[in-house]
C-alpha positions as CSV (number, residue, x, y, z in Angstrom):
1,M,91.1,271.9,34.4
2,D,91.6,269.1,31.8
3,L,90.8,265.5,32.8
4,V,92.8,262.6,31.4
5,L,91.6,259.0,31.7
6,D,93.6,256.0,30.8
7,F,91.6,252.7,31.0
8,G,93.7,249.6,31.2
9,N,92.6,246.0,31.5
10,T,92.4,246.1,35.3
11,S,92.6,249.7,36.5
12,I,91.9,253.3,35.5
13,K,94.6,256.0,35.7
14,V,93.0,259.5,36.4
15,A,95.0,262.7,36.0
16,C,94.0,266.4,36.2
17,F,96.0,269.0,34.4
18,E,96.0,272.8,34.9
19,Q,97.7,274.3,31.8
20,D,100.6,271.8,31.3
21,E,101.0,270.9,35.0
22,L,99.8,267.6,36.4
23,T,97.9,268.6,39.6
24,D,96.2,265.5,40.7
25,F,96.6,261.7,40.0
26,F,95.0,258.6,41.3
27,V,94.1,255.0,40.2
28,C,90.7,253.5,40.6
29,H,88.9,250.4,39.4
30,E,85.3,251.7,38.9
31,L,83.6,254.8,37.5
32,I,82.1,256.2,40.7
33,P,85.3,258.3,41.7
34,I,85.4,259.7,38.1
35,Y,81.7,260.8,38.3
36,E,82.4,262.5,41.6
37,L,85.5,264.2,40.3
38,V,83.6,265.5,37.2
39,Q,80.8,266.8,39.4
40,N,83.1,268.5,41.8
41,K,85.7,270.0,39.4
42,E,83.8,270.4,36.2
43,P,86.7,269.8,33.7
44,S,86.6,271.9,30.6
45,Q,87.9,269.0,28.4
46,I,88.2,265.3,28.8
47,I,90.3,262.7,26.9
48,I,89.9,259.0,27.2
49,S,92.2,256.2,26.2
50,S,90.8,252.8,26.7
51,V,91.5,249.1,25.9
52,T,88.1,248.1,27.2
53,K,84.4,249.2,26.9
54,Q,84.3,250.3,30.5
55,H,84.5,254.0,29.5
56,L,81.4,254.0,27.4
57,P,79.0,255.5,30.1
58,L,81.3,258.5,30.3
59,L,80.6,259.5,26.7
60,S,77.6,261.4,28.1
61,F,79.9,264.0,29.5
62,K,80.5,267.3,27.7
63,N,83.7,267.9,25.6
64,V,84.9,264.3,25.7
65,Q,87.4,262.9,23.2
66,V,88.2,259.2,22.8
67,L,91.7,258.6,21.4
68,N,91.6,256.3,18.4
69,H,93.5,255.9,15.1
70,D,91.6,258.8,13.5
71,T,92.4,261.3,16.2
72,P,94.5,264.2,14.8
73,L,98.0,264.1,16.3
74,P,100.9,266.7,16.6
75,I,103.2,264.2,15.0
76,T,103.5,262.3,11.7
77,N,102.7,258.6,12.1
78,E,104.7,256.5,9.6
79,Y,103.7,253.2,11.1
80,Q,102.6,251.0,8.1
81,T,99.6,249.4,10.0
82,P,98.3,252.3,12.1
83,K,95.1,250.6,13.0
84,T,97.0,247.8,14.8
85,L,99.1,250.3,16.8
86,G,98.3,250.6,20.4
87,V,97.3,254.2,21.2
88,D,99.3,254.1,24.4
89,R,102.4,253.8,22.3
90,L,101.5,256.9,20.4
91,A,100.7,258.7,23.7
92,G,104.1,257.7,25.1
93,V,106.1,259.2,22.2
94,I,104.0,262.4,22.3
95,G,104.6,262.6,26.0
96,A,108.3,262.3,25.3
97,M,108.0,265.0,22.6
98,S,106.4,267.4,25.1
99,L,109.3,266.9,27.5
100,F,112.1,266.9,24.9
101,P,111.0,268.9,21.8
102,Q,113.1,268.8,18.7
103,T,115.0,265.7,20.0
104,N,115.2,262.1,18.9
105,C,113.3,260.2,21.5
106,L,113.3,256.5,22.3
107,V,110.5,255.5,24.7
108,I,110.8,252.3,26.6
109,D,107.7,251.1,28.3
110,A,108.5,248.2,30.6
111,G,105.2,246.7,31.5
112,T,103.4,243.4,30.5
113,C,105.5,243.7,27.3
114,I,108.5,245.9,26.7
115,T,107.8,248.3,23.9
116,Y,110.4,250.4,22.2
117,D,109.1,253.4,20.2
118,F,111.1,256.0,18.3
119,L,110.2,259.6,17.4
120,T,112.6,261.6,15.3
121,K,113.5,265.2,16.2
122,D,111.3,266.4,13.3
123,K,108.2,264.7,14.9
124,K,108.1,261.5,12.8
125,Y,107.0,258.4,14.5
126,L,108.8,255.5,12.8
127,G,107.7,252.6,14.9
128,G,109.7,250.3,17.2
129,S,109.6,246.9,18.6
130,I,107.7,244.7,21.1
131,S,109.4,242.2,23.5
132,L,108.4,240.0,26.4
133,G,108.0,241.7,29.8
134,S,109.4,240.1,33.0
135,Q,106.2,238.2,34.0
136,M,105.8,236.8,30.5
137,R,109.3,235.5,30.6
138,F,108.9,233.9,34.0
139,K,105.6,232.3,33.0
140,A,107.1,231.0,29.7
141,L,109.9,229.3,31.5
142,H,107.5,227.7,33.9
143,N,104.7,226.8,31.5
144,F,106.8,225.5,28.6
145,T,109.1,223.2,30.7
146,N,108.3,220.3,33.0
147,A,110.5,221.2,36.0
148,L,111.2,224.9,36.2
149,P,109.3,226.8,39.0
150,L,107.5,230.1,38.6
151,E,109.7,232.9,40.0
152,E,109.7,236.7,40.4
153,L,112.1,239.5,39.8
154,D,114.8,240.0,42.4
155,L,116.9,243.2,42.1
156,D,119.7,241.7,44.1
157,V,120.2,238.6,42.1
158,D,123.8,237.9,41.0
159,L,124.8,237.4,37.4
160,I,125.7,233.8,38.2
161,G,122.8,231.9,39.6
162,T,123.8,229.3,42.2
163,S,120.4,227.5,42.3
164,T,117.6,226.9,39.9
165,K,115.6,229.8,41.4
166,T,118.5,232.3,41.1
167,A,119.5,231.0,37.7
168,I,116.0,231.8,36.4
169,Q,115.9,235.2,38.2
170,S,119.3,236.1,36.8
171,G,118.4,235.0,33.3
172,V,115.3,237.2,33.2
173,F,116.7,240.2,35.0
174,H,120.1,240.4,33.4
175,G,118.7,239.3,30.1
176,M,116.2,242.2,30.1
177,A,118.9,244.6,31.2
178,H,121.2,243.6,28.4
179,E,118.4,243.7,25.9
180,I,117.4,247.2,26.9
181,N,121.0,248.5,26.8
182,G,121.6,246.8,23.4
183,V,118.5,248.3,21.9
184,I,119.5,251.8,23.1
185,Q,123.0,251.4,21.7
186,A,121.5,250.3,18.3
187,Y,119.3,253.4,18.1
188,E,122.3,255.6,19.0
189,K,124.4,254.0,16.4
190,Q,121.8,254.6,13.7
191,F,120.4,258.0,14.7
192,G,123.2,259.7,16.8
193,K,122.0,261.6,19.8
194,V,118.9,259.9,21.3
195,Q,117.0,260.8,24.5
196,T,115.8,257.7,26.2
197,I,112.7,257.9,28.4
198,I,111.6,254.9,30.4
199,C,108.2,254.2,32.0
200,G,106.0,251.3,33.0
201,G,105.6,249.2,36.0
202,D,109.0,247.4,35.7
203,A,110.9,250.6,34.9
204,K,112.1,251.0,38.5
205,Y,113.9,247.7,38.3
206,F,116.1,248.7,35.3
207,E,116.8,252.4,35.7
208,S,120.1,251.7,37.5
209,M,121.1,249.1,35.0
210,I,120.9,251.3,31.9
211,K,124.3,252.6,30.8
212,A,122.9,255.5,28.7
213,P,121.6,258.7,30.2
214,I,117.8,258.2,30.7
215,F,114.8,260.1,32.0
216,A,112.2,258.2,34.0
217,D,108.6,259.3,34.0
218,S,105.8,257.1,35.3
219,N,103.2,259.6,34.0
220,L,104.6,259.8,30.4
221,V,101.5,258.3,28.7
222,L,99.2,260.6,30.7
223,R,101.3,263.6,29.6
224,G,101.1,262.5,26.1
225,L,97.3,262.1,26.3
226,H,97.0,265.6,27.6
227,T,99.2,267.0,24.8
228,I,97.0,265.2,22.3
229,L,93.9,266.8,24.0
230,R,95.3,270.3,23.9
231,Y,96.4,269.8,20.2
232,N,92.9,268.8,19.2
233,V,91.3,271.8,21.1
234,S,93.7,274.1,19.3
235,V,92.9,272.8,15.8
236,Q,89.1,272.7,16.2
């Protein structure tokens, strides 16, 4: 069994893989459940992706890899500033590659930010773009004006807002939907056939609004981390 740990700012995603199959998944906020899992299941390999230092006590485990910018990858990274690139973005495109090999892949991660990342069919990561996520847009409208209230996403909001509340909700929701569709169309115009994969906490809000064929996978980054783990085991 392989163990994949993705440390975010507020939570830890924990996934167990047997071969290439995800067999167990949970989210926790402290290390105790991870210690218990390691003791009970004795994983053969562990990979950690972390944006904090919370993972440091786990480095005492055997066969632990921490994903960083020097980790060997099964793709060619053509990003001009690789040390500033979030490793979760790399894991996302590698997860897409594992699902759709030899295919141009556009990964859209709709979370705190919306990130767009592109991997060519010959395994070259070209980069992408970063945009504001829904909560950042709502907070910007509220914090940088004197009168606009702080609102939240509403899936049922009409295109035409008939109150300040619904006008804000419409602007954010439909603005993001049109942005996502526009970016997909731009990639398809430049690269031809593109497989779009969407993930992230806000993905569920926009799946039905995307005009192009898409594949939704909430565990995409975890799959990518596991692919990176197995690649590094194979080249050791």
